[in-house]
Structures are given as C-alpha cells and as structure tokens.
C-alpha positions in Angstrom: 0.0 0.0 0.0 1.5 3.3 -1.1 1.9 6.1 1.5 0.1 9.3 0.8 1.2 12.6 2.2 -2.5 13.6 2.3 -3.2 10.9 4.8 -4.1 12.1 8.3 -2.0 10.6 11.1 -2.4 8.8 14.4 0.5 8.8 16.8 1.3 5.5 18.6 4.0 4.5 21.1 6.5 1.7 20.8 4.4 -0.7 22.9 1.5 -0.5 20.5 3.8 -0.8 17.5 5.4 -4.0 18.9 2.0 -5.6 19.4 1.0 -4.7 15.9 4.2 -6.3 14.6 3.6 -9.5 16.6 0.2 -9.8 14.9 1.7 -9.4 11.4 4.3 -12.0 12.2 1.4 -14.3 13.2 2.9 -14.7 16.6 -0.4 -14.0 18.4 -2.5 -16.4 16.2 -5.5 -17.0 16.3 -5.4 -13.2 16.4 -5.0 -11.9 12.9 -5.8 -8.2 13.2 -7.4 -5.3 15.0 -10.9 -6.0 16.5 -14.0 -3.9 15.9 -16.7 -3.3 18.5 -18.7 -6.5 17.7 -15.7 -8.8 17.8 -14.4 -7.1 20.9 -17.7 -7.8 22.7 -17.6 -11.4 21.6 -14.1 -11.9 23.0 -15.1 -10.3 26.3 -18.1 -12.7 26.5 -16.3 -15.9 25.6 -12.5 -15.4 26.0 -12.1 -17.1 22.7 -11.2 -16.5 19.1 -12.2 -19.3 16.7 -12.4 -21.7 19.6 -9.0 -20.7 21.0 -8.2 -18.8 24.1 -7.5 -15.1 23.8 -7.9 -13.1 27.0 -9.1 -9.6 25.9 -10.0 -7.6 22.8 -7.1 -6.5 20.7 -7.8 -2.9 19.9 -5.9 0.3 18.9 -6.9 3.2 21.1 -3.9 5.6 21.5 -4.2 8.5 23.9 -4.0 12.2 23.1 -6.5 14.9 22.1 -5.3 15.0 18.4 -5.5 11.2 18.1 -9.1 11.2 19.5 -10.1 14.0 17.1 -8.8 12.1 14.1 -10.3 8.7 15.2 -13.8 10.2 16.0 -14.0 11.8 12.5 -12.7 8.9 10.4 -14.7 7.8 7.4 -15.0 4.1 6.4 -12.3 3.2 4.0 -10.1 6.3 4.8 -6.4 5.6 4.9 -4.5 7.0 7.9 -0.8 6.8 8.7 0.4 5.4 12.0 3.4 7.4 13.3 5.7 5.9 15.9 8.7 7.7 17.2 8.4 10.4 14.4 8.6 7.8 11.7 5.9 6.3 9.5 5.1 2.9 10.9 2.0 1.7 9.1 -0.9 2.6 6.9 -4.4 1.6 8.2 -7.6 1.6 6.1 -10.3 2.5 8.6 -13.2 0.1 9.0 -14.7 1.4 12.2 -14.1 3.8 15.0 -15.8 3.3 18.3 -15.8 4.6 21.9 -14.4 2.5 24.7 -14.4 2.6 28.5 -10.7 3.0 29.6 -11.3 1.7 33.1 -13.1 -1.4 31.8 -10.2 -1.9 29.4 -7.6 -2.0 32.1 -9.8 -4.3 34.2 -9.8 -6.8 31.3 -6.0 -6.7 31.2 -5.0 -6.4 34.9 -8.2 -7.6 36.7 -8.4 -4.2 38.4 -8.5 -0.5 37.7 -6.9 0.5 41.0 -4.5 3.4 40.4 -2.1 2.1 43.0 -1.3 -0.8 40.6 1.7 0.4 38.6 0.5 -1.3 35.4 -2.9 0.2 35.6 -1.6 3.7 36.1 0.9 3.4 33.2 -1.7 1.9 30.8 -4.4 4.5 31.6 -1.9 7.2 30.5 -1.3 5.6 27.1 -4.8 4.6 26.0 -7.6 6.9 24.8 -11.3 6.7 24.8 -11.7 6.0 21.1 -10.5 2.9 19.2 -10.0 2.3 15.5 -9.9 -0.9 13.5 -9.1 -1.9 10.0 -6.5 -3.6 7.8 -3.0 -2.2 8.2 0.2 -2.6 6.3 3.6 -2.0 7.9 5.8 0.5 6.1 9.1 -1.2 6.7 8.4 -4.8 7.7 11.3 -6.8 8.8 11.6 -10.5 8.6 11.4 -12.3 11.9 14.7 -14.1 12.2 13.9 -15.8 15.5 11.5 -18.4 13.9 14.3 -19.5 11.5 16.8 -19.5 14.4 14.6 -21.8 16.4 13.9 -24.1 13.5 17.6 -24.3 12.6 18.4 -25.2 16.3 15.7 -27.9 16.1 17.2 -29.4 12.9 20.7 -29.5 14.3 19.8 -31.7 17.3 16.7 -33.3 15.8 14.6 -31.9 18.6 11.3 -33.7 19.2 10.2 -31.4 22.1 10.8 -27.7 22.5 10.0 -25.8 25.7 9.5 -22.1 26.2 10.5 -20.1 29.3 9.7 -16.4 29.7 12.3 -14.6 31.8 13.6 -11.1 32.6 16.7 -12.3 34.6 16.9 -8.9 36.2 19.3 -9.9 37.5 20.2 -13.5 36.7 20.4 -15.5 39.9 20.7 -19.1 41.2 17.0 -19.8 41.2 16.8 -18.8 37.5 19.7 -21.2 36.8 17.9 -24.0 38.5 14.7 -23.3 36.6 16.5 -23.3 33.3 18.3 -26.6 34.2 15.0 -28.2 35.4 13.3 -27.3 32.2 16.1 -28.7 30.1 15.9 -32.0 31.9 12.5 -32.6 30.3 13.0 -31.2 26.8 15.3 -31.3 23.8 15.5 -27.6 23.0 14.8 -24.6 25.3 13.7 -21.3 24.0 14.2 -18.5 26.5 12.0 -15.5 25.7 14.1 -12.6 27.2 11.8 -9.8 28.1 12.5 -6.2 27.1 10.4 -3.9 29.3 9.5 -0.4 28.4 10.1 1.0 31.9 11.8 0.2 35.2 14.5 -1.6 33.3 17.0 -1.6 36.2 19.6 -3.5 34.2 19.5 -2.8 30.4 18.4 -5.6 28.1 21.9 -5.8 26.4 23.6 -6.4 29.8 21.0 -9.0 30.9 21.4 -10.8 27.6 25.2 -10.8 27.8 25.0 -12.2 31.3 22.6 -14.9 30.2 24.7 -15.8 27.2 27.7 -16.1 29.5 25.9 -18.6 31.7 24.7 -20.6 28.7 28.1 -20.7 27.0 30.0 -21.7 30.1 27.6 -23.9 32.1 25.0 -25.4 29.7 25.0 -27.4 26.5 24.6 -24.2 24.4 23.3 -26.0 21.3 20.2 -26.7 23.2 19.3 -23.2 24.2 18.0 -20.3 22.0 17.5 -16.7 23.3 14.6 -14.8 21.7 14.2 -11.1 22.5 10.5 -10.2 23.4 9.3 -6.7 23.8 7.3 -7.0 27.0 4.3 -4.7 26.1 1.0 -4.3 28.0 -0.5 -7.3 26.4 1.7 -9.6 28.5 0.7 -7.9 31.7 -1.9 -8.8 34.3 -3.6 -12.0 35.3 -4.0 -13.2 31.7 -0.2 -13.1 31.0 0.1 -16.9 31.0 -2.4 -17.3 28.3 -0.6 -14.8 26.0 2.8 -16.5 26.9 1.3 -19.8 25.8 0.1 -18.3 22.5 3.4 -16.7 21.7 5.4 -19.8 22.7 3.2 -22.0 20.5 3.5 -19.7 17.5 7.3 -19.8 17.9 7.2 -23.6 17.6 7.2 -24.7 21.3 5.1 -27.6 22.3 5.8 -27.0 26.1 5.8 -24.0 28.4 7.3 -23.8 31.9 6.2 -21.2 34.4 7.3 -20.7 38.0 4.9 -21.5 40.8 5.2 -17.9 42.0 4.3 -16.5 38.6 2.1 -13.3 39.0 -0.6 -14.6 36.7 -0.9 -18.0 38.4 -3.9 -17.4 40.6 -5.4 -20.5 42.3 -9.2 -20.9 42.9 -11.5 -23.7 44.0 -14.1 -25.0 41.5 -16.0 -28.3 41.2 -14.3 -29.8 44.3 -10.7 -29.2 43.0 -8.1 -26.6 42.8 -7.9 -24.7 39.5 -5.7 -22.0 38.0 -5.6 -19.9 34.9 -4.0 -22.8 33.1 -7.3 -24.7 33.3 -8.9 -21.9 31.2 -6.5 -22.3 28.3 -8.5 -23.7 25.4 -7.5 -24.7 21.9 -3.8 -24.0 22.3 -1.9 -27.2 21.8 0.9 -26.7 24.3 1.7 -28.5 27.6 2.1 -26.1 30.5 4.2 -27.2 33.5 4.5 -25.4 36.8 8.0 -25.4 38.2 8.8 -25.5 41.9 9.8 -22.4 43.9 13.4 -22.6 44.9 15.0 -21.3 48.1 18.4 -21.6 49.8 18.1 -23.6 53.0 20.7 -23.1 55.7 20.0 -26.5 57.1 20.2 -28.3 53.7 23.1 -26.0 52.8 22.0 -26.0 49.2 19.3 -24.7 46.8 16.1 -26.7 47.3 12.5 -26.8 46.2 10.1 -25.5 48.8 8.0 -28.7 48.1 10.8 -31.0 49.3 12.6 -29.0 52.1 11.3 -29.9 55.6 13.0 -27.1 57.5 10.5 -24.3 57.2 10.6 -20.7 56.1 12.7 -19.5 59.0 15.6 -21.5 57.6 15.1 -20.5 54.0 16.4 -17.6 51.9 14.1 -16.6 49.1 15.4 -15.2 45.8 14.1 -11.7 45.7 15.4 -9.9 42.6 14.7 -6.5 44.0 17.0 -7.1 47.0 19.8 -8.4 44.8 19.4 -5.4 42.5 19.7 -3.1 45.5 23.0 -4.7 46.5 24.3 -4.4 43.0 23.3 -0.7 42.7 25.1 -0.1 46.0 28.2 -1.8 44.6 28.0 -4.8 47.0 28.7 -8.3 45.7 25.6 -10.5 46.4 26.6 -13.7 48.2 27.4 -16.6 45.9 24.4 -18.6 47.2 22.3 -15.9 45.6 24.2 -15.2 42.4 27.0 -16.9 40.6 30.2 -14.9 41.3 31.0 -14.6 37.6 27.6 -13.1 36.9 27.7 -10.6 39.8 31.3 -9.6 38.9 30.2 -8.9 35.3 27.1 -7.0 36.4 29.0 -4.8 38.9 31.7 -4.0 36.3 28.9 -2.9 33.8 26.7 -1.0 36.3 29.5 0.8 38.1 32.3 1.3 35.6 35.5 3.1 36.6 34.6 3.3 40.2 38.1 2.7 41.5 40.7 5.5 41.1 43.7 3.2 41.1 42.5 -0.3 40.4 45.9 -1.9 39.9 47.2 -0.7 43.3 44.1 -1.9 45.0 44.3 -5.2 43.3 48.0 -5.8 44.2 47.5 -4.6 47.8 44.5 -6.9 48.4 45.2 -10.2 46.7 48.1 -12.7 46.5 49.9 -12.2 43.2 52.6 -14.2 41.3 55.0 -11.2 41.3 54.5 -10.4 37.6 52.9 -7.1 36.7 49.7 -7.9 34.8 46.7 -5.8 33.8 43.4 -6.4 35.6 40.0 -5.1 35.0 37.2 -4.5 37.5 35.6 -7.9 36.7 38.8 -9.6 37.7 38.8 -7.6 40.9 35.3 -8.6 41.9 36.1 -12.3 41.2 39.1 -12.2 43.4 37.2 -10.3 46.1 34.5 -13.0 46.1 37.2 -15.6 46.7 38.3 -13.8 49.9 34.6 -13.6 51.0 34.4 -17.4 50.7 37.6 -18.0 52.7 36.6 -19.9 55.9 39.9 -20.6 57.7 39.5 -17.5 60.1 35.8 -17.8 60.6 
C-alpha cells in the first residue's frame, strides 16, 4: 500500500507498535488483526477467538486529544498513517471507530482499575477513549529471524520437544539457573524469551542478555538453548499473562511451556471440588504447561532446594528476591554466591559501576596474592578475586 502525504495521522508508542508487529508475524495467532466493536464484545463474553483462548480484545486506542479528534472523525475506507517515534510505521484503512471505557479496558487486562497498581496507572496514561480498527500494512516490515533461528536449532539436534521459558533475569540469579536446568531435563530444546520492558529496566536488556549468554556458553550445552528477545508490552501484563505467553510460545514452535509457581498470573481458585488455575482456562492452544517449583536456599540443607521438598520451614530459607539483589548491585555490593553466581555478579557490577576505583591496579595488588608479575586487571577480575576472599573460611 503506497503512502500518501495527504493521509491524516495517528501517533502511537513503541508498545502499540510492537504488538501490531507480533500480529503481522502471526505470533499472536489465532489473532490476525485489530478488532472492531462486535468482535471485541464477543471476545469479552467468551474469552475465545475461533475456539482458541484469547484473554481480551485487541484494539488500537492511543491517547491524546489529536488522536481522538482524528479517530472520531474517520470515514469508512479512509487511509491513515500510524506514526511511531516520528517515523511512518504503518498505513491503516479504517473500517470502524468506536468509543471504549478506559477503566473497563484496564480491568480486562489487569483484573483491576486500582490506580495504585503500577501497570494500571501506566496503561491508563497511554490509552484513549476512542479505538480504530481496519486492515493495516507495515511501512518497513522486517523478517522475523527468530523463527528460523529456532527451526535451525531444532534441525541440528533433531529436537522432538521444544520448551518455552519467559524470563527477565533482572538480575540472573541461582533460582533462574535451577529453573533453566530443570526445564532442560524434560525437553530437547529450550527457547528463553528474554523480556525487554518499556520502563523500570534496572539493568539494560543488552547487559542482561550478555550475562545470560555467558551462563549458557559456560555452564550449559549451548546448542540446546536459544534466546529470543521479546518486547514486554502491555498485552503480556496482568492475570492473563500466562495465556498470552502460551500463545506466543506455541507460535514460535514450542510444544511445552514452563512457568514458575510464584508467577504473578498463576492465581489458584476452587471449583468443582478441585483446585484450579488460569492454566485450566487455556482452550485450543496445543501446548503443555508445566508449573515449576519455587526454589530457596536452605541453611540446614546448605543448598538450593525446592520448597516442596525442604522440611525445615521458612525460618531456615532464603528466598530469591530480585529487588533485593538489584539493590545490593546498585550499591556496589557483591551478592553472596548462594544468591548469584560470582562470575555473573562480577560482570554486572563492572557494567553497572564502571571506573569506580581511582587506582584499580594498586588496590588489586594490595589486596590479593599475586605471582609477582605485573599484569593488567579489569574491574571484573577484581570482583572475582574479592569473592574468593569472602568465601575463605579458615579464620571464621
């Protein structure tokens, strides 16, 4: 579809653009396009598209007075240009514009419209009261290389089963490592969907990816793991996140999905004399969903254990709270090795606090035993040697 400078424009953010790209790549199938008012109402009533689970209407309702003015006045068949980050992103042929209730919209996503919920507050700021639907064409579509990457990895090892795992690894800690290994025990190929959030990204995506790649390259059979970047937009938020994860994993070629037992979207409820969860509501998506154990460090067992198998109780257990580990890293403190692998924490500190030492070489040679030869050392080397001293027990 040729662009026309006469087209009116609607301005969208990167979150909306990434969701529109997922649809065009058929990674949200059975969803194939934007929904109008009738189809939206049907999805709200049934939670299904063509007999398959989909948790809420997929609509385009960007915020802003100018956007609302354009959408309200659209004529059927009119072409409009979608602008994202000052660039032409897509051309949409309008089929319908309709009013929505913003608060009801966020309830369908998050299960609440309480403004104290950070997701609710952020989403209400970025959606408007009018939605538009119609066929759209991306201006500069790019080929999704991840599907080929996964298929090539399958072919190399002749994988019969492929599992998906959605992770932020912000930061990568020991419980993440155990979850990855546990998943690999029951599958041939593991696809880690590494989340790229749009806000509160304490450690940048590139640094998190490099740390994860280091762990995979050095401590796992790397031909059995594929990392796929996934822009973590609003559609993956809320209590329906597991359903959307299952859809995306299936469309990437996974036949299994592993989620943690403390996953935010895994709410348990009682129905028909048995315990149920959101997993029991997944319909028509041919993927097996497994719930992994929650792992803790037990001071009595002196190792990482499943809460399901450790008899010593919470007062002997250390949970893996990412926020606390992030706080230590931000303060420049090495997290204990029982929480994070020393190579990972050393790498992260060197990245997060570069050039923090005025005379690193002097500090290094004053602090650690050396062979007598003058050698260059970087901050990562310093943290690794420092962790060795922390783990020395002869004087404790």
